[in-house]
N, C-alpha and C positions, 0 to 999 in steps of 0.2 A: 388188476395185476398190470405192471407192465408186459407186453408183447414181445418177446426177443424170437423172430422169426426163425423157425426151425427151417424154413425150406428157400430151395435158390434154383430158380427155372434156368437150366441146359439146355442146349442145341433146340432153342426154338425154332431157329433160322432150317433147319432141316425138316421141321414138321410142317414147313410152308410146301420145299418141293414136290409137290404131286399134281398133276393136271386137275385129277379130279375136284382135288380141295381148292384150288384157284375158281374152277368151273363154280362149286359150290358156292364160293365169295361171291363170284358174279351174278348167280339167281338172287343172291341176297342183297347185292344194291342194285339189280333191276327189280324186285318188289319192295324197295325203299324209294324206288321213283327219283325223280328228282333232273336238273338240267348237265350238261356237257360240261365240262370246264374248259381252260385255256386253248386248248389244241382245237375244239370244235367236234370232238368225238364224242356222241353221243350213245346213250343205252343199247336205241335201234340201228345206229350203224355199226357199231361194236359186235353188235350181235350178228350182222350178218355173215361174217368170218369169225365165228366164235371161236372156232377148234384152231385156227392158224395163229389169232391171236394170243387165247391161252397160250398154246407153245411159244411162241415168239416169248413172250414174259416169264415163262418160266425158266428158259435160256436165257435172259438177262437174271435173275434171280439165281439161276446156279453159277452162272461166271459173275457173279459180282459188280454186272455194269449198269442194274438198274438205277435209276437218277431220277427220283421225285421230281415234279414240276411245280411251279408256283401255285395258288389257289388263284380262282378269277374272284375279286369281290365285289358281291352285292349286297344289295340294301333292303331290307322288310320293314315295315311300318309297326311300332309299336301302339300297344292300347294308349298310352300317355301322349299319340300325337308325335313323337321321337321316332330315329329309324335304327334298326340294328343292322352291325353289320354281319354279313354272314362270308365264309371261305369255301369258295367250292372247289374239290379237289377234281383231277381230270380222273376218268372211268377206270384207267389202269391202277393208276394210285388209291381208290377207294376199294380196288380189288385186295392190293396188296393189302391195305392198313382191315377191311374185315377179316382177312385171311389171319393177322396178326392179332387181332380180336378173338378170333376164332379159338386160338391155342393160349394166350392169357386169362382171360375172362372168365374162364370154369376154374382155372387154377386161385386165381384171387377171390373167387367167387368163395372156394373151398376153404382156403386157407388162409385169406386175408382182410376181408371186409367185413364192417362189422354191421349187426342185424339191423341198429337204427340210423341206418344210411340206407335209402330207400330210393335213391333217383338212379334212373337211366340203369335200371340192374333187371336181369329177369326175374320173374314172379314175384316183384315188388312194386312199386309204384303209389299210385295216389292212393288208394284203397289201405295200403298198409300204413304210410304215414299217418293217414286220419285214425287208423285204428290207435299208433301209437299217442296221438294226442289228445286222444280220448281215454285213454286209458291213463294217463299221467292225471288229469284234469278230473277226473271219477275219482283218482286216489289221494286228492289234496293238494297235489303237488299245482299250484294255483298264481304263483309265482313265475311270470314265462319271461324269459330274454329271448325277443324278436329279434333278428338280425340276418342284416343282408352283407355282402361283400361286395366292396366297391370294384367295379368292375372286371370282374373274377377272370374269367376266358382272356380276357385282353392284357390280366397283367401276372398271371403264374410264372414265375422266372425260371426260362430254359436252364439254367446251370443245377438250380436246385431240383427242378423235378427228373429231372437224368439224375442225379445223386440219388434220388429216393428211388429209383426204376430199379439205379446198378444194388440193392440191400434186397432186390427180390429178382431181377433177372440178369444172368451173367454172359449171356449169349451178346456179344458184342457186336456181331454183325447186326441184331434185331437194334440192339440200341443204339447203334449207329443213323441205320434207316428212321427211327424215331425221333434221333436228333438233326437228320436232314430232313424230316417234315415240318419239325416244327421251325427250321434256318431256311426253310422255301421262299419264305416271302410269298406277298400277293401282287397279284394285277390291277391296277387300276386305272383308268383312262390311257391306257397304252401304257404304262408307267411300272415298273417294277420296282417296287417299295419293300424295303427287309425291317424285320421286327426282332429286339431280341428278347421278347416276352412274349406270352398268351398261346393259346391253341388257339387255332380258327374252329369258331360255332361255324356246323355245315362239313366240319371231318367228320370221317367214319369214327375213328380212334379217339377223338377230343373228349365223349362223356368218359371214356375208359380213363384216359390221361387225367384228367380231371377228379375221377374219386380216389385214384390212388395218391393225388397230392394231398387232397382233403382226409384222405384215411390217418394222417398225422394228428390232424386234429380230433377226428374221432376215438382216437384211443388215447389221446391227453383227457378229454372227456371222462372217458372210461375208468383212466387208471385213479381219477379224483373223484370217482362214483357219482358224475353228473348224467342227470335223464338229459336227453336229446333227440329229436327226430331232425335229417339230414337229408335235402332234395335239393342234390347239385348245390351250389352256393347260394339255395336259403336253408336256414335254420332255426330251430325253436330249443330254448333249452328251459328245463323245467327244474322248481323249489319248492319248498314247505314254507321257506321266508324268507324277507326281503334282503336280511344281512346274507343268506346262502347264494341268491340268486347276485347279486352283485360281487360275490365274489367269483361265480362261475362267468360273470360279465369281464374281470378283469381277468382273469386266467386266459378266456378266451382273446382278447385284444394282444397278451401277452403274445402265445402261440402264434396267434396272425402276423404278428411283428417279427416271427423268428424265421414264417414261412415269406416273408416280405409281401403281404397282403395287408389290407387294411379296412375298415368295417366302413359303409357308408352311411354315417351319419344321421342325415336327411329320415332313411327308412329303416333304424334301429331305434328300441325302446323297450324299454322292462315295463311289462304289465302287468297289473294286480287283478287278477281275473273275475273276483267278488266286483270290481268296481267295471271295469276296464272291457274293451273288449279287441279283437286282434284278427288280422285275415293270414290267411296260409293256403297256398294252392288254390285260389278262386273261389274261395268259402269264407264267408264272415264267423267268426266266433262270439257269440253275444252275452256277456257276464252272466253271471250266476242273478236268477231273481226268484224272489219270495213272490209268487203270484196272487196265492188263495193262504190264508191262516190256517193251521192245522194241517197244510199240506208240504211237500219238502219242496226244497227249493230245487228249481231245474234251470237249463240253461241252453240257446237256442242258436242252431245252425243255418246258415241261408246262402246260396249263392251271393258273391260280392257282388255290389252295384254295377261296379263295371264289367262284370260279367253277363249279367244282363242287358244292359247297354251294348255289349258286344254282342247279345242275340239279335237284338232289334235291330241291329244294323247291320245284320248279318241276312236276314228277312228282308228287309227294304231294298238292300242291294240285290235279293234277288226276284223282287217283285215291282219293276220298274215298270210304270204304267207306259212308257214309250214302246215297249214290246208289243207283237201280236202275237200270243201263242194260245195252243187248244187249253185247254181246262188241264187235260192230262198234262200236258212240261208243264204248266205250273206250279203240280202237285210235286214233279218230281222236281223238281227246284229246290224246292223247301223241304219234304221231308226230310233228307240228310241231313240239314242243318238240326232240325227235330230233334232226330235219331241222335247224333253227337253230340249235342247239350246236355239233354238227358238222362245218358248214359255217364254222361259225368257227374251229373248233379246228384245221380242215384247213387253213386259212389258211399257218402254217409250215409246211406239206410245200409250199404251190405257190410260197411265197416262197424256200425252198430252191432250188428247181427253176427258178427265174428267176433266181436269180446265179449257178447251175450255167451257166445258158446264156451267161452273159457271162463265163465262164472262172474264174470264182470258187469252187476246193473247198472243199465243205462239212467243218467237224468238227462238225457240230451232229448230235447223238443225238434220237430221238423215241420209239425204240421204249416209253419209261414211261407215252408215251399208251395204249397198247393195255391195259394192265394196266389204268391208271384204269376205259376205255372195258369193260370186260370185268366190271370188279366195277359198274358202273353198269348195264350190260344184266340182271345175275344183280337189282340192285334193283328196278330196273322189272317185271319179268318177278313178282317176289315179290309187289308193289304189286299187280299185276294180277292175281294169283289173289287175293287176297283180295277184291278189286272184284268178281271174278266169282262169287263164292260169293255168293246172294243171301240165303240165309235164315243168319243168327248168323253171318255171316264173323267169322274169327280168324285169327292166326297159327299154331296149330294144326292147322286147317284146312286152310292154305295149305300146309304140309308134308307132308301127305295126298295131296295133288294134285300134286306135283312128278314124280311118277312120268309122270302122263297129259299133264298143261300142262308139257310138254317145249319144250325150245330147237323143235324141229321143229314142234312143234305152235304154238308161237307165230307162227314163220316161215310156217306154212299158213295162217294167220290175218290174215295181211298185217302184224305188228307188224313195225319196222326195228329190227334189230338195232346200237346205235350203234357197237359195233366193227366189224361190215362195211362200212357205211355210210363208215365213216372210211379201213379200207385200200379201198376201191372206189375211192375216189375219189381216193388216194394212190397207187395201182398196179395199178388195175384187178382187186382181187379180185373173185373172182365168189361169188355166195350157194350157189353147188353144192361149193366150195371150204371157204365157212365151214360148212355145214355137216356134210360130211366131216370138217373138223380138228377141231368140236366133237362129234362123236359119236364118235372116235379120243380126245378130249382125256377124256370121258366114260367112254368102257370104259377106257383108262387108271386112271382116279379109282378105278373100281370093283375093278378088278384090285390096286392098290396097297394099298386095303382090307382085302379080301380076304387079302392075303399079309401083312399087321398082323394081322389075325384069328389065322389061324393060326399065326403066330409066337407068340401068348398062349393058344394053345389052346383056341380060339375058336371058332365056329360062326358066319358073315359070315348066312347066307342064313336067319336063324332063325323059328320058327313067326310072332311077329310081326311083323318085316320083312317076310315073304311075306305075309300077312294086311293091311299097310297098304298093299304095292303092288296088290292084289286088290282092294281099298276102293275106290283111287281108279280103277282100270278101270272099275269099277261104279258108281260114282257118277254122277247127273245132271250135264249140262255145263249 
């Protein structure tokens, strides 16, 4: 049904005018870290006189003399080699934005937002998105409209956004404040530049405004019975037939045009999941396959190739052989990367389990993830062996040290194996089981190598190989 919203938020500004609430907002800003804005004020410098600064800000809000400042434009690299612009507000502007979010977000969560919108929302996120995708695929909604909005955060029209906000917020002071944030512009190379569209990525309030604006699209889909999942400006639509997914695509284009947005054609396609793969949120969904006769078809989910490359690149950047560090320091450099990546990859397992708890049988296979992580673990150990060699490190010396600096050695010095961590989180796999399995695998590999050498009439444990093994054990660590 079409939503006629029964609520209107009044006196939002009045709920901001408490020093304890502004202080709470500062603590949230501090927890999110980040650099200072154009005024040079940092989180640390603001905190030195926190009470006085908060009381001064409160007075500005009470007397309505608070004026947002332009954001500081910075650029961060994207995975495709391009750069993404970020707009960094001042600490003071971040505090006020956080305070507005703290008032508006709970109401919007309860009364406005759709359950299938999952990006930048509390108690939702990637796992919830994966649940929705898996649920629809399993239920036969295998025609998918994979869509991306062209330059979404840069192209949200200010007038239309404020018009949408007015449907739910009647407090003119807060609406004017939001409009001022949008119109404040940005500083780049010492010049003030204005913008008539877009919400700066980096602003505390930007994700909430983006969700409010695309909420119009969510309920349009709901009105027409279209299944979807949306994470910020990335979304998937699901249908059981090609005809229905084409209708959903046309409806989407029409609504986006009404919102003065457009589809990024190069990133948008219709997928038949019986034959085609698709990517979403760092995962690749590999289409249905009949692997064995008399067995049910299954589909695979793996991390995107770009995500694996990013994993390796991050490890490479942290293990530069030009540095001379202790083994403990090297381990401390790579372990956070391993934890972060594996915690993300395991969300697909968590999503499958969550759906199963609601009675959804799973045909999703994730075993390929194990092979990927085993290969990554080998790469990480290889990089660390080179890093451990302080005198003229080289790949040749790394190979010599494999007998001494083996899997058991790295576990003993607290390197986290990504393969073990993934299975530990997925099925409670113990570190002892991991070491036992890896030892058996290594012995099996050696036995097979001996067998192949014997079949060729060759000796596996040649004097040269034995000397290499001895050298490794004799080498200093």
